[in-house]
C-alpha positions as CSV (number, residue, x, y, z in Angstrom):
1,X,-46.6,11.3,-15.8
2,X,-46.6,10.6,-12.1
3,X,-49.6,8.6,-10.9
4,X,-51.2,7.9,-7.6
5,X,-52.8,4.5,-7.1
6,X,-55.3,4.3,-4.3
7,X,-58.4,2.4,-3.3
8,X,-60.4,4.5,-5.7
9,X,-58.2,3.7,-8.6
10,X,-55.4,5.5,-10.4
11,X,-55.6,9.3,-10.1
12,X,-53.3,11.7,-11.9
13,X,-51.2,13.7,-9.4
14,X,-49.1,15.5,-12.0
15,X,-50.1,15.4,-15.6
16,X,-47.3,17.6,-17.1
17,X,-43.8,16.2,-17.5
18,X,-42.1,19.4,-16.3
19,X,-43.7,18.9,-12.9
20,X,-41.9,15.6,-12.3
21,X,-38.5,17.1,-11.9
22,X,-39.3,19.2,-8.9
23,X,-40.7,16.2,-7.1
24,X,-37.5,14.2,-7.9
25,X,-35.3,17.1,-6.8
26,X,-37.3,17.3,-3.5
27,X,-36.9,13.5,-3.0
28,X,-33.1,13.6,-3.6
29,X,-32.6,16.6,-1.4
30,X,-34.6,15.0,1.4
31,X,-32.5,11.9,1.1
32,X,-29.3,13.9,1.2
33,X,-30.4,15.7,4.3
34,X,-30.9,12.3,5.9
35,X,-27.3,11.2,5.1
36,X,-28.5,8.8,2.3
37,X,-25.7,9.2,-0.2
38,X,-27.3,7.7,-3.3
39,X,-30.9,7.3,-4.4
40,X,-32.3,5.6,-7.5
41,X,-35.8,4.5,-8.7
42,X,-36.7,1.3,-10.4
43,X,-39.7,-0.8,-11.5
44,X,-37.7,-4.0,-11.7
45,X,-38.4,-7.2,-13.5
46,X,-37.5,-9.8,-10.9
47,X,-38.4,-13.0,-12.9
48,X,-34.8,-13.9,-13.7
49,X,-33.8,-13.3,-10.1
50,X,-36.6,-15.6,-9.0
51,X,-35.4,-18.5,-11.0
52,X,-31.8,-18.0,-9.8
53,X,-33.1,-17.9,-6.2
54,X,-35.1,-21.1,-6.6
55,X,-32.1,-22.9,-8.1
56,X,-30.0,-21.7,-5.2
57,X,-32.6,-23.0,-2.7
58,X,-32.8,-26.4,-4.6
59,X,-29.0,-26.8,-4.1
60,X,-29.5,-26.2,-0.4
61,X,-27.0,-23.3,-0.4
62,X,-29.2,-21.4,2.0
63,X,-28.3,-23.7,4.8
64,X,-30.5,-23.3,7.9
65,X,-31.9,-19.9,6.7
66,X,-35.4,-21.3,6.2
67,X,-36.8,-17.8,5.8
68,X,-35.1,-17.6,2.5
69,X,-37.6,-20.1,1.1
70,X,-40.7,-18.3,2.4
71,X,-43.1,-16.1,0.4
72,X,-41.3,-16.6,-2.9
73,X,-44.1,-15.0,-4.9
74,X,-44.2,-11.9,-2.7
75,X,-40.4,-11.6,-2.7
76,X,-40.1,-11.4,-6.5
77,X,-43.1,-9.2,-7.4
78,X,-43.1,-5.5,-7.0
79,X,-46.7,-5.6,-5.7
80,X,-46.2,-8.9,-3.8
81,X,-45.5,-7.2,-0.5
82,X,-47.2,-3.9,-1.1
83,X,-50.3,-4.5,-3.3
84,X,-50.5,-0.9,-4.7
85,X,-46.8,-0.4,-5.3
86,X,-45.7,0.9,-8.6
87,X,-42.1,2.0,-8.0
88,X,-39.2,1.2,-5.7
89,X,-36.9,3.9,-4.3
90,X,-33.6,2.4,-3.4
91,X,-31.1,4.2,-1.2
92,X,-27.6,3.6,0.2
93,X,-26.1,4.6,3.6
94,X,-22.4,4.3,4.3
95,X,-21.4,2.5,7.5
96,X,-17.7,2.8,8.0
97,X,-17.2,4.0,11.6
98,X,-15.9,7.6,11.8
99,X,-13.2,6.7,14.3
100,X,-11.6,3.9,12.2
101,X,-8.1,4.7,11.0
102,X,-7.6,6.3,7.6
103,X,-6.1,3.1,6.4
104,X,-9.0,1.1,7.7
105,X,-8.5,-1.7,5.2
106,X,-4.9,-2.3,6.5
107,X,-6.2,-2.0,10.0
108,X,-8.7,-4.8,9.4
109,X,-6.0,-7.0,7.9
110,X,-3.7,-6.3,10.9
111,X,-6.5,-7.3,13.2
112,X,-7.0,-10.6,11.5
113,X,-3.2,-11.2,11.6
114,X,-3.2,-10.7,15.4
115,X,-4.9,-14.0,16.6
116,X,-5.7,-12.8,20.1
117,X,-7.6,-9.7,18.8
118,X,-11.3,-10.1,17.9
119,X,-12.2,-9.5,14.3
120,X,-15.8,-8.1,13.9
121,X,-17.3,-7.2,10.6
122,X,-17.2,-3.5,10.0
123,X,-21.0,-3.1,9.5
124,X,-21.7,-4.5,13.0
125,X,-19.4,-2.2,15.1
126,X,-22.1,0.3,15.8
127,X,-25.9,0.5,16.2
128,X,-28.1,-2.0,14.4
129,X,-28.4,-0.8,10.9
130,X,-32.0,-2.1,10.5
131,X,-33.1,0.5,13.0
132,X,-31.0,3.3,11.6
133,X,-32.0,2.7,8.0
134,X,-35.7,2.2,8.8
135,X,-35.8,5.4,10.7
136,X,-34.3,7.4,7.8
137,X,-36.6,5.7,5.3
138,X,-39.7,6.6,7.4
139,X,-38.6,10.2,7.4
140,X,-38.0,10.1,3.6
141,X,-41.5,8.6,3.1
142,X,-43.0,11.4,5.3
143,X,-41.2,14.0,3.3
144,X,-42.5,12.6,0.0
145,X,-46.0,12.2,1.4
146,X,-46.1,15.8,2.4
147,X,-45.0,16.9,-1.0
148,X,-47.7,15.0,-2.9
149,X,-50.5,16.0,-0.5
150,X,-53.5,16.2,-0.5
151,X,-53.2,12.8,-2.2
152,X,-52.6,10.0,0.2
153,X,-49.2,8.4,-0.4
154,X,-49.0,4.7,0.4
155,X,-45.5,3.4,1.1
156,X,-43.7,0.8,3.0
157,X,-40.0,0.8,4.1
158,X,-37.6,-2.2,4.0
159,X,-34.1,-2.7,5.2
160,X,-33.1,-6.3,5.2
161,X,-36.1,-6.9,7.3
162,X,-38.5,-8.7,4.9
163,X,-38.2,-11.0,1.9
164,X,-36.9,-8.2,-0.4
165,X,-34.2,-9.0,-3.0
166,X,-32.4,-5.7,-2.3
167,X,-29.3,-6.2,-4.5
168,X,-31.3,-7.4,-7.5
169,X,-33.6,-4.4,-7.1
170,X,-30.7,-1.9,-6.7
171,X,-28.8,-3.3,-9.7
172,X,-31.7,-2.6,-12.0
173,X,-31.2,1.1,-11.3
174,X,-28.3,3.5,-11.2
175,X,-27.4,2.5,-7.6
176,X,-24.7,-0.1,-8.7
177,X,-24.0,-3.5,-10.0
178,X,-23.8,-7.0,-8.4
179,X,-20.2,-8.0,-7.7
180,X,-19.0,-11.6,-8.0
181,X,-19.3,-11.8,-4.2
182,X,-23.0,-11.0,-4.7
183,X,-22.8,-7.6,-2.9
184,X,-23.8,-4.4,-4.6
185,X,-20.9,-2.3,-5.9
186,X,-20.9,1.4,-6.7
187,X,-18.1,3.2,-8.5
188,X,-18.0,6.1,-6.0
189,X,-18.5,4.3,-2.7
190,X,-17.5,0.6,-3.2
191,X,-19.6,-1.8,-1.2
192,X,-19.4,-0.6,2.4
193,X,-22.9,0.7,2.6
194,X,-26.4,-0.5,3.6
195,X,-29.3,-0.7,1.2
196,X,-32.9,0.3,2.0
197,X,-36.1,0.4,-0.1
198,X,-39.2,2.5,-0.1
199,X,-42.1,0.9,-2.0
200,X,-44.5,3.6,-3.2
201,X,-47.7,3.8,-5.1
202,X,-46.3,6.5,-7.4
203,X,-45.3,5.8,-11.0
204,X,-42.0,7.6,-10.8
205,X,-39.4,8.0,-13.6
206,X,-36.9,5.2,-13.4
207,X,-33.1,5.4,-13.6
208,X,-31.1,3.5,-16.2
209,X,-29.1,0.6,-14.7
210,X,-25.5,1.0,-13.9
211,X,-23.1,-1.0,-16.0
212,X,-20.9,-3.7,-14.3
213,X,-17.3,-3.0,-13.8
214,X,-15.8,-6.2,-12.3
215,X,-14.3,-7.4,-15.6
216,X,-12.0,-10.4,-15.2
217,X,-11.2,-9.6,-11.5
218,X,-11.7,-12.6,-9.2
219,X,-10.0,-11.1,-6.0
220,X,-13.1,-11.7,-3.9
221,X,-13.4,-15.3,-5.0
222,X,-9.7,-15.9,-4.5
223,X,-9.5,-14.4,-1.0
224,X,-12.5,-16.2,0.6
225,X,-11.0,-18.3,3.5
226,X,-13.6,-21.1,3.1
227,X,-14.1,-20.9,-0.7
228,X,-17.8,-19.9,-0.1
229,X,-18.0,-18.0,-3.5
230,X,-18.4,-21.2,-5.4
231,X,-18.9,-19.4,-8.8
232,X,-19.2,-15.8,-9.9
233,X,-22.3,-14.3,-8.3
234,X,-23.0,-17.4,-6.3
235,X,-22.3,-17.9,-2.6
236,X,-22.8,-21.2,-0.8
237,X,-24.0,-19.9,2.6
238,X,-23.1,-23.2,4.3
239,X,-19.4,-22.4,3.7
240,X,-19.6,-18.6,4.4
241,X,-18.0,-17.3,7.6
242,X,-20.7,-14.7,8.0
243,X,-23.4,-17.4,7.9
244,X,-21.4,-19.7,10.2
245,X,-20.8,-17.0,12.9
246,X,-24.2,-15.3,12.6
247,X,-27.0,-17.4,11.2
248,X,-25.8,-20.9,12.3
249,X,-26.1,-21.8,15.9
250,X,-24.9,-25.4,15.9
251,X,-21.4,-27.0,16.0
252,X,-19.3,-25.3,13.3
253,X,-17.9,-28.0,11.0
254,X,-14.3,-28.9,11.7
255,X,-13.3,-28.3,8.1
256,X,-13.9,-24.5,8.5
257,X,-12.6,-23.9,12.0
258,X,-9.0,-23.1,11.2
259,X,-10.1,-20.9,8.2
260,X,-12.4,-18.8,10.5
261,X,-9.4,-17.6,12.4
262,X,-10.3,-14.8,14.9
263,X,-13.5,-13.7,13.0
264,X,-16.1,-13.8,15.7
265,X,-19.0,-12.0,13.9
266,X,-19.1,-11.9,10.1
267,X,-16.3,-11.6,7.6
268,X,-15.2,-8.7,5.4
269,X,-12.4,-10.4,3.4
270,X,-14.2,-10.2,0.0
271,X,-14.9,-6.5,0.5
272,X,-11.4,-5.6,1.9
273,X,-9.7,-7.0,-1.1
274,X,-12.1,-5.4,-3.6
275,X,-10.4,-2.6,-5.6
276,X,-13.6,-0.6,-5.7
277,X,-13.5,-0.2,-1.9
278,X,-10.6,2.3,-2.2
279,X,-13.5,4.6,-2.9
280,X,-15.5,3.5,0.2
281,X,-17.3,6.4,1.8
282,X,-16.8,7.1,5.5
283,X,-19.9,7.5,7.6
284,X,-20.7,10.8,9.4
285,X,-23.5,9.0,11.3
286,X,-22.8,8.8,15.0
287,X,-24.9,5.6,15.2
288,X,-22.2,3.8,13.4
289,X,-19.3,4.7,15.7
290,X,-17.7,1.6,17.1
291,X,-19.2,0.6,20.5
292,X,-17.2,-0.8,23.5
293,X,-13.9,-0.8,21.4
294,X,-15.1,-3.7,19.3
295,X,-12.7,-2.6,16.6
296,X,-9.8,-3.2,18.9
297,X,-10.8,-5.8,21.6
298,X,-9.0,-8.9,22.8
299,X,-10.7,-12.2,22.7
300,X,-10.0,-13.0,26.4
301,X,-11.6,-9.8,27.5
302,X,-14.8,-10.5,25.4
303,X,-15.0,-14.0,26.7
304,X,-15.2,-12.6,30.2
305,X,-18.6,-10.9,29.5
306,X,-21.3,-12.8,31.2
307,X,-24.8,-12.9,29.7
308,X,-25.9,-9.7,31.6
309,X,-22.9,-7.8,30.3
310,X,-23.4,-9.0,26.8
311,X,-27.1,-8.0,26.7
312,X,-26.3,-4.6,28.2
313,X,-23.4,-3.8,25.9
314,X,-24.9,-5.2,22.8
315,X,-28.4,-3.8,23.2
316,X,-29.3,-1.9,20.0
317,X,-26.5,-3.7,18.1
318,X,-27.0,-6.2,15.3
319,X,-24.8,-8.6,17.3
320,X,-27.4,-8.8,20.1
321,X,-29.6,-11.1,18.0
322,X,-27.2,-14.0,18.0
323,X,-27.4,-14.3,21.7
324,X,-24.7,-14.8,24.4
325,X,-24.2,-18.5,23.9
326,X,-23.4,-18.1,20.2
327,X,-21.2,-15.1,20.9
328,X,-19.2,-17.3,23.4
329,X,-19.0,-20.2,20.9
330,X,-17.5,-17.9,18.3
331,X,-14.9,-16.5,20.7
332,X,-14.0,-19.9,22.0
333,X,-13.4,-21.1,18.5
334,X,-11.2,-18.1,17.8
335,X,-9.2,-18.7,20.9
336,X,-8.5,-22.2,19.7
337,X,-6.9,-20.6,16.6
338,X,-4.4,-18.5,18.8
339,X,-0.9,-19.6,19.4
340,X,-0.5,-22.2,22.1
341,X,-1.0,-20.5,25.5
342,X,-1.5,-21.9,29.0
343,X,-3.4,-18.7,29.9
344,X,-5.9,-19.3,27.0
345,X,-6.2,-23.0,27.9
346,X,-7.0,-22.1,31.5
347,X,-9.6,-19.6,30.4
348,X,-11.3,-22.2,28.2
349,X,-11.2,-25.1,30.6
350,X,-14.4,-24.3,32.5
351,X,-16.4,-24.4,29.2
352,X,-15.3,-28.0,28.7
353,X,-18.0,-29.0,31.3
354,X,-20.6,-26.5,30.1
355,X,-24.2,-27.5,30.1
356,X,-24.6,-26.2,26.5
357,X,-23.4,-29.1,24.3
358,X,-22.3,-26.8,21.5
359,X,-20.1,-24.7,23.8
360,X,-18.8,-27.8,25.5
361,X,-17.7,-29.4,22.3
362,X,-16.2,-26.2,20.9
363,X,-14.2,-25.7,24.1
364,X,-12.9,-29.2,24.1
365,X,-11.7,-28.7,20.5
366,X,-10.1,-25.3,21.3
367,X,-8.4,-26.6,24.5
368,X,-6.9,-29.4,22.4
369,X,-5.2,-26.9,20.2
370,X,-3.3,-25.6,23.2
371,X,-1.9,-28.9,24.3
């Protein structure tokens, strides 16, 4: 039975089981037309995830991400963010840029082994995924709303934009399982995809959870440059390069500077080494094409961007939100990890007297590496 829950109570939309399948077929077909490669439905029990999250917070592993401690009750209750929600529709959207080389994994390793080249996480090369995914989910919600008319569908879309435990929700469905690096894995597309959710006030048939397939593999834990995966399924954000280059705006601890190498926005190491990503799906979405040659840019060239150039070129990108100063901090650190060079030292020297204390200290450290 599929139910509609509105202000007047629960109203039967479809009372015969055989009417459910056409609705689900319409939902899946609509998702496929939008480029959403997988769709699954759950009505998850998030109580265990809630306890694990509280323990993670208690250990301070969230670092300066204070938003991770907000609205705990709403985060881990299906109706906490959407009062009338009965089911959660989870979807995935591949993001590997179309123009990346066929051996994109080797290409990424080669970039990290070329110190003067900037390494940018693959998910951030194109348009901001929040906007792309939300737009597709809105269209999916509209398609579903039209199908169940004249009853008024209530729904809300999420894409890493509110306190929603996306991976926990997705792994309680057929969408995949949580890897030891804490990301969602899928047997047919690895982990190089975005997640999105559609909370709806429909009692939809749920999908059976996917079984885990990591086994005894610890490749993601072993490869992490800063040993941020402190235990299977647990990441200490304070040690994570993605956190340090994106979420953290202060002076990066010295103990991690060498390990960061030339990674100026995020880190893909745990995904690049994962055996399941040999099945990673390439995106056919033009929004995810690499902008401004970010997949093959030199650090010196990127350092030359002034604030105006940064804002113009990164408009509509996930990178835009870290701001120009943090972008420069990351590049200056990466240049400090290059082979000794008079040219690099000269490019960094003006930043040693910068008004921004974080940039000034980072530049002084990086210049010292070239003496």
